[in-house]
Each structure stands twice: as structure tokens, then as C-alpha cells.
N, C-alpha and C positions, 0 to 999 in steps of 0.2 A: 680522275673521276669526278663528276659534277652531280650534285643533287640538286633538284629544283624545290624551292620552297615558296610556299604562296602566303601573301599577306594581303588581304583584300583579293585583289586579282592575282597578284604575283609578289612574293619576297623570294627572290633567287639568291641562293648562297651557294658559292663555288666551294666544293670539297676539295681543295687543292691548296698547295703552298703557293703564296705569292712572294715576288721578290721583295727581300727584307722582312718577312713575317708569315706567320702560318695562316692559312685560311682555315675556316671551321665551317660546320653545317648544323642544321636544325630544321625543325618542321613546325614553326608557329603559324599554322593555317587558321587566321582569325575567323574564317568563315564558320568553324566549328566551336568557336568561344562564345559564351553568352555575352551579352551587353554588360559593360562594367569594366573593372581594372584590367590593364594590359596583362599578358601572361608574364610569367616569371622571366622569361629570356630578355625582357625589357628592364632596364634599370631606369625609373621614372623620378626619382628624387633628385637627379643632378640638376645643377642651376648655375649658370655663370653670372656673376654680378651680385645685385642685392635683390631684396623682396622675397616673395613667396615661391616656393618650389612650384612646378607645373602640376596640373590636374589632368594627368593623361588616361584617357578611357576609350574603350571600344564603343561606339555608338551606332545607331541605325541611321542609314542615310540611303534612301531609295535610288539616288543618283550615283552612288559608288558602285564600283564594278560588281559586287557581290552583295550589296545591300547593307555593307558595314564599312566604317572607317575609323581610323585613329584620330581622336580629337584631343587638342590642348584647351582646356576649358576654363582655367584660372585666369581672370581678367585684372590681376593685380597691375596697376597702371605705374608701378616703379620704372622709370625710364631705363636705367641700366640693368635690364633683368632679361635673362635668356635662358628659359627652361630647355631641358634637353630629355629626349627618350633615347637612350643608348641601346642599340642591339649588341648584347654582351658577348655572346659566343664567338663572333667574327672579329679578327684582326688581321689587317692587312696594310702593306704600303701602297702597291699599285692595285687601283680598284676603280671600277666604273659604278656608279651608283646613280639612281633616278627615282623619282616620285612624283606622283600626281599630288596636288595639293589645292584646296579652296579656302579662300580668305573669307570668313564668315562674318567678323566683327573686330572692332578696335577702334577707339577714338583717337588714342595717341599714335598708335601704330597698328597695322594690318600686314604683318609679315610672316612668311613661313619659309623655312630653309632646311638644307641638308649638309651634314658635317661628315668630313673624312679625316683620317689620321688623327683621331682623338686619342691623346695620351692621358689626359685627366680633365677634369672640368674646366680648366683655365687654358688648355693648350690645344689648338685645332685649325683646321680650315673650315670655313662655311661659306657657302653661297645662299644668298637669300633673295627672295622677290616680295616686293612691298606694294599693296594695291592702293595705298595713300598717296604714294610718290612715283609710282609707274616707273619703276626701275629694278634693275637686277644687279647687286653689287656681290663681289667676292672679297672676303675678309681673312686675314689670320687673326686668330686670338692668341696672344703671347702673354704669360703669366696673367691672365685675366683682362687684358688690355685688348680691345678690338681695333685693328687697323686695316681700313680699306686698301686693297691693292689693285682693284680693277672694278669697272662697273660700265653699266649701258642703259640707256632709256629703253623701255619695253612696257606695252600696254598690259597691266595687270588687273584684271577685272575682279570685282568681289562676287562672291557667289557663283563663281564659275571655276570648273576644273582646269588647272594648268598643269603642264609637266616641266620639272625642272630636275637637270642632270648636271652631274659633276664627275669627271674622270680625272684621277690623279695617277700620273706614270712618270715616275723618276721625278724630275723637278718641274714638270709640266703640268699644269692645271687647265683643264678645258671645260667650259660651261656651255650647255646648250639650254634654250627655253623653248617650251612648245615645239620640240623636236627639231629646232634650227640652232647651228652653231651660233653662239653669241660672242663668248670671251675666251681668249687664251692668254695665259700669263706664266712666266717662269718664276719660281720661288723655291729656296732652299731652307727655309725654316724648319720644317718638319720632315727630315729625310728617312724616319723610320716608320714602322707600321703602327698603326692605330686603329680604333673602332668607328662605326658609322652610326649616326644618330639623326633623329628629327630634332627640329630647332624652332623656337618661336621668339617673339620679342615683346616685352613690356605687357600690354592689355590685348596682344592679338588672341584672338580665337580662331585657329586653324584646323581644318579637317585634312587628313593624308590617307591616300590610297595607291595600291600598285608600287610599293616600295620594291626595287630591284637592286640587288647588291651583287657584283660579279668579280671577285678577284681577277687580276690579270697575270698572265703567265711571265 
């Protein structure tokens, strides 16, 4: 059985068991929340590395699908700083996740990302797109150390909505950017279930919309 959850335009959570972990469901429809802090389903104090935690909020944005977006607004320039907004109820090993993001600002970095198989603040996979570098990179973060495992050039414009997708199925990681397949990589570092999260780097100010999470059978 699947239940559809909307975040901005859509936050879809499968109410089913995924291989290696349990799926969960909820209904955090942000179109019903006032502008301000994220609802309690999201853990917003998590941060890999050093520096301040993220400032995650629901903000108005006329260009977002339903007039609101999730924003990370803390511009702490600490280089090795990765704020996370973790969707707490869902845990799955095999999962397809996607999100629209808009890079708003950042002098040192302007990067937004999507995390899967997050077991704790220092261990997960993340794909991120950087508007200052015009690339999309796939990383594993192991005991707090970020290691690039794949990457590709891509035009990432500031102030424009882009779509970033990450599918984790057994040991295969597949990345799409703006609805086009971009990267495929085999990695066995994190074989078990974990959570999905939004991610930014350093002083990046990033808006997110239309987060979709679907545990795979």
C-alpha cells in the first residue's frame, strides 16, 4: 500500500517495506504550514563537519510549485560544513528520491544536494549540484569524511529551478539531473537502510521544492 505525501508540490512516501529496511509514511503537506520553522517530521539540527547548524525554514516563493519552498538560510562560510534536513519517519535501503532545488546565493559554495541511506550525521551517500562549479558530484561520507566517487559536468544556473534525482538499488547508485540520466556507480559502503535528507555546503543558500521519496520493492 502506498500513501502520497505532498511537500511543496509533492513529497511522496511509500508505505511499504523496502529491501533491507522498513518504509514509513506521513503527511507533511507544507502548503498547509505557515512560513517559519520546518514541521517536526524533519530533523534540522544535524550538520556534518564544522561550523553552525543549518537554518531550515519554510519560505514564500512565488516560483515554487505551491508558493512555498524549504530554504537553508544560514550562510556560515565554514568550508567543511554540511547542514542536513532529515526526513525522520522514513528509512529504506532501496529508494528513489528526487527534489527540485534553486541555488540562491553563496560566495564560497552554491551547492544543494540529496542524501540517501543516512545512518547518522557522518555516514551516507549524497549527490550534489554546484552552481559555481557547473558540475554534479556523487559522494559517500564515511565517518565524517567526504569521498567523491563519481562526477560529471552540468550547467547549474543560479536562481533557476533544477531537478536532482538519486536512486539507490542494492549496490547501484543512479543520478539524474534535470530529468536526464547522468551518473551510474557501484558502491557497497552502505548496504543497509537509512534516511533521506536535504543537504547544503558551507555558505550556500538553497531553496528546495517537490521532494519525492519512493521506497523500491
